C-alpha positions as CSV (number, residue, x, y, z in Angstrom):
1,X,-28.9,-5.8,-11.3
2,X,-30.3,-9.0,-12.7
3,X,-27.2,-10.9,-11.6
4,X,-27.6,-9.6,-8.0
5,X,-31.3,-10.6,-8.0
6,X,-30.4,-14.1,-9.1
7,X,-27.8,-14.3,-6.2
8,X,-30.4,-13.1,-3.7
9,X,-32.8,-15.7,-4.9
10,X,-30.2,-18.4,-4.5
11,X,-30.8,-19.7,-8.0
12,X,-27.4,-18.9,-9.4
13,X,-24.0,-20.4,-8.4
14,X,-20.8,-18.7,-9.3
15,X,-17.2,-19.8,-8.8
16,X,-14.9,-17.3,-7.0
17,X,-11.4,-18.6,-6.9
18,X,-11.6,-22.2,-6.0
19,X,-14.8,-22.1,-3.8
20,X,-18.3,-22.3,-5.3
21,X,-20.5,-19.6,-4.0
22,X,-24.3,-19.7,-3.7
23,X,-27.0,-17.4,-2.4
24,X,-26.4,-14.5,0.0
25,X,-22.9,-15.7,1.2
26,X,-21.8,-15.9,-2.5
27,X,-23.2,-12.5,-3.2
28,X,-21.4,-11.0,-0.2
29,X,-18.1,-12.7,-1.3
30,X,-18.5,-11.5,-4.9
31,X,-19.4,-7.9,-3.9
32,X,-16.5,-7.7,-1.5
33,X,-14.0,-9.2,-3.9
34,X,-15.1,-7.4,-7.1
35,X,-16.4,-4.1,-6.0
36,X,-15.1,-3.2,-2.5
37,X,-11.6,-4.7,-3.0
38,X,-11.8,-7.1,-0.1
39,X,-9.9,-10.3,-0.2
40,X,-11.1,-13.2,1.9
41,X,-8.3,-15.5,3.0
42,X,-9.5,-18.3,5.4
43,X,-10.8,-16.6,8.4
44,X,-9.2,-13.1,7.8
45,X,-10.6,-10.4,5.6
46,X,-8.8,-7.2,4.6
47,X,-10.9,-4.5,3.1
48,X,-9.7,-1.5,1.1
49,X,-11.3,1.0,-1.2
50,X,-9.9,2.3,-4.5
51,X,-7.5,5.1,-3.6
52,X,-6.5,3.7,-0.2
53,X,-2.8,3.3,0.6
54,X,-1.6,-0.3,0.8
55,X,1.6,-1.2,2.6
56,X,3.7,-4.3,3.2
57,X,6.9,-4.9,5.1
58,X,10.1,-4.8,2.9
59,X,13.2,-5.2,5.1
60,X,13.6,-2.2,7.3
61,X,10.9,-0.2,5.5
62,X,7.3,-0.4,4.4
63,X,6.6,-0.7,0.6
64,X,3.6,1.4,-0.4
65,X,1.1,1.5,-3.2
66,X,-2.3,2.8,-4.1
67,X,-5.3,0.4,-4.4
68,X,-7.1,0.9,-7.7
69,X,-9.9,-1.6,-7.3
70,X,-10.4,-4.8,-9.2
71,X,-7.4,-6.3,-7.5
72,X,-4.9,-3.8,-8.9
73,X,-2.3,-1.6,-7.2
74,X,-0.2,1.4,-8.5
75,X,3.3,1.2,-7.0
76,X,7.0,1.9,-7.8
77,X,9.7,-0.7,-7.8
78,X,13.5,-0.5,-8.7
79,X,13.3,-2.7,-11.8
80,X,9.9,-1.6,-13.2
81,X,9.4,1.9,-12.0
82,X,5.9,3.1,-11.5
83,X,3.5,0.5,-12.8
84,X,0.2,-1.3,-12.1
85,X,0.3,-4.8,-10.6
86,X,-2.1,-7.2,-9.0
87,X,-2.5,-7.1,-5.2
88,X,-0.8,-10.5,-5.1
89,X,2.2,-9.2,-6.9
90,X,2.3,-6.2,-4.7
91,X,2.0,-8.3,-1.5
92,X,4.8,-10.7,-2.5
93,X,3.5,-13.2,0.0
94,X,3.5,-10.8,2.9
95,X,0.7,-9.3,4.9
96,X,-0.8,-6.1,3.4
97,X,-1.8,-3.2,5.7
98,X,-4.5,-0.7,4.7
99,X,-4.4,3.0,5.4
100,X,-7.8,4.4,4.8
101,X,-7.6,7.6,2.7
102,X,-10.0,10.6,2.8
103,X,-12.4,10.8,0.0
104,X,-10.7,13.7,-1.8
105,X,-7.3,12.0,-1.5
106,X,-8.7,8.8,-3.0
107,X,-10.2,10.6,-5.9
108,X,-7.0,12.5,-6.6
109,X,-4.9,9.3,-6.3
110,X,-7.2,7.4,-8.7
111,X,-7.1,10.3,-11.2
112,X,-3.3,10.3,-11.0
113,X,-3.2,6.5,-11.5
114,X,-5.4,6.8,-14.5
115,X,-4.0,9.9,-16.2
116,X,-0.6,10.6,-14.6
117,X,2.7,9.9,-16.3
118,X,4.8,7.0,-15.2
119,X,8.3,7.7,-13.9
120,X,11.3,5.5,-13.3
121,X,12.4,4.5,-9.8
122,X,15.0,6.6,-8.0
123,X,15.7,5.8,-4.3
124,X,16.2,9.5,-3.3
125,X,13.8,11.3,-5.6
126,X,11.1,8.8,-6.8
127,X,10.6,5.8,-4.6
128,X,7.3,4.1,-3.7
129,X,6.4,6.7,-1.0
130,X,7.1,9.5,-3.4
131,X,4.7,7.9,-5.9
132,X,1.9,7.5,-3.3
133,X,2.3,11.0,-1.8
134,X,2.5,12.7,-5.2
135,X,-0.7,10.8,-6.3
136,X,-2.7,11.5,-3.2
137,X,-1.5,15.0,-2.2
138,X,0.4,16.4,-5.2
139,X,3.7,16.7,-3.3
140,X,6.3,14.0,-3.5
141,X,7.6,13.2,0.0
142,X,9.2,10.1,1.6
143,X,9.1,10.2,5.4
144,X,10.8,6.8,5.7
145,X,13.7,8.0,3.6
146,X,14.0,11.2,5.6
147,X,13.9,9.2,8.8
148,X,16.6,6.8,7.6
149,X,18.9,9.5,6.5
150,X,18.5,11.6,9.6
151,X,18.9,8.5,11.8
152,X,22.1,7.6,9.9
153,X,23.6,11.1,10.4
154,X,22.6,11.1,14.1
155,X,24.1,7.6,14.6
156,X,27.3,8.6,12.9
157,X,27.7,11.7,15.0
158,X,27.0,9.8,18.3
159,X,29.4,7.1,17.3
160,X,32.0,9.6,16.5
161,X,31.7,11.2,19.9
162,X,31.1,8.2,22.1
163,X,32.4,5.2,20.1
164,X,29.7,3.2,21.8
165,X,27.5,1.0,19.6
166,X,24.5,1.0,21.9
167,X,24.4,4.8,22.1
168,X,24.7,4.9,18.3
169,X,21.8,2.5,17.9
170,X,19.6,4.5,20.3
171,X,20.4,7.7,18.5
172,X,19.7,6.2,15.1
173,X,16.3,4.8,16.2
174,X,15.2,7.9,18.1
175,X,16.1,10.3,15.3
176,X,14.7,8.1,12.6
177,X,11.4,7.9,14.3
178,X,11.3,11.6,15.0
179,X,12.3,12.6,11.5
180,X,9.9,10.3,9.8
181,X,7.0,11.9,11.6
182,X,7.8,15.4,10.5
183,X,5.5,16.8,7.9
């Protein structure tokens, strides 16, 4: 509390990243960065709470992880399996999207991240979506994988019947979207 009072009084300057921060603006930046999990990047600011689901684009799919606070993310990758990394490592230079989780799901996800066992990566049974859903709901599911597989099957059937690439692409896209939304 003493540190916050010093910031409010404007008598304390602290460096955050490469910018010196002073007074109330510095306090806001420090609170957002250190306690809320916000990152301030030029004129844009992304806020997330510990337990929220973070996503970034990875080819045709979205890569997912769970924000742990203090700039850390639990996620699952092919070479390292389930592990904790920094937000910067998770982002890999791409924009990060935030899906706000309900309070009970955040608490469950954080408990899993802290006390759960770490498993290796498997595209079909333990990918990043499986990790996030298991941590937040207790059930491992991957809607993107289900959508891709269903879309591929539909596209193969339509191509087998019509031999038309455009019809195949439409079938793939429509079934992929439909199947990924099933719960």
